[in-house]
VMD Tcl script that draws the C-alpha trace (Angstrom):
set ca {
  {94.53 104.25 108.86}
  {92.76 101.35 110.56}
  {89.57 102.10 108.63}
  {91.43 101.79 105.33}
  {93.01 98.48 106.33}
  {89.63 97.10 107.45}
  {88.19 98.18 104.09}
  {90.81 96.06 102.32}
  {93.49 98.57 101.37}
  {96.74 96.63 100.84}
  {99.27 99.44 101.27}
  {99.01 102.75 103.11}
  {101.47 105.54 103.77}
  {100.99 108.03 106.59}
  {103.27 111.07 106.37}
  {104.46 113.23 109.26}
  {106.09 116.17 107.50}
  {107.22 117.85 110.71}
  {109.32 114.84 111.76}
  {110.00 113.58 108.21}
  {108.61 110.22 109.18}
  {106.50 107.76 107.22}
  {104.43 104.95 108.66}
  {103.85 102.13 106.20}
  {100.75 100.01 106.68}
  {100.37 96.61 105.02}
  {97.64 94.00 105.39}
  {98.45 91.48 108.12}
  {101.79 93.07 109.09}
  {103.14 95.33 111.80}
  {103.46 99.02 110.95}
  {106.89 99.93 109.58}
  {108.25 103.37 110.49}
  {110.85 105.09 108.31}
  {112.75 108.22 109.32}
  {113.56 110.66 106.50}
  {113.18 108.24 103.59}
  {114.07 109.68 100.18}
  {111.55 107.55 98.27}
  {108.81 104.97 98.70}
  {108.11 101.95 96.55}
  {104.67 100.86 95.45}
  {105.82 97.33 96.25}
  {103.62 94.57 94.82}
  {100.53 96.82 94.99}
  {101.87 99.32 92.41}
  {104.75 97.51 90.68}
  {107.36 99.89 89.32}
  {105.93 102.94 91.12}
  {108.39 105.01 93.14}
  {107.38 108.17 95.00}
  {110.17 110.76 95.26}
  {109.74 112.27 98.71}
  {111.83 115.38 98.05}
  {108.61 117.13 96.99}
  {106.89 116.06 100.20}
  {109.66 117.14 102.57}
  {110.35 120.52 100.91}
}
mol new
graphics top color blue
foreach p $ca { graphics top sphere $p radius 0.5 }
foreach p [lrange $ca 0 end-1] q [lrange $ca 1 end] { graphics top cylinder $p $q radius 0.2 }
display resetview
């Protein structure tokens, strides 16, 4: 994910399906780790976008 952040990506999600964990990467911030989230927001990068994670976890 570091390569994406260096390239200027503002928001990145890294999924671990086995553990149902998501790492959220944002420019200039510490990585946030969520356990078994049900959805993810596009935040200010994709306003109004919500990803339903039920399709990812199933």
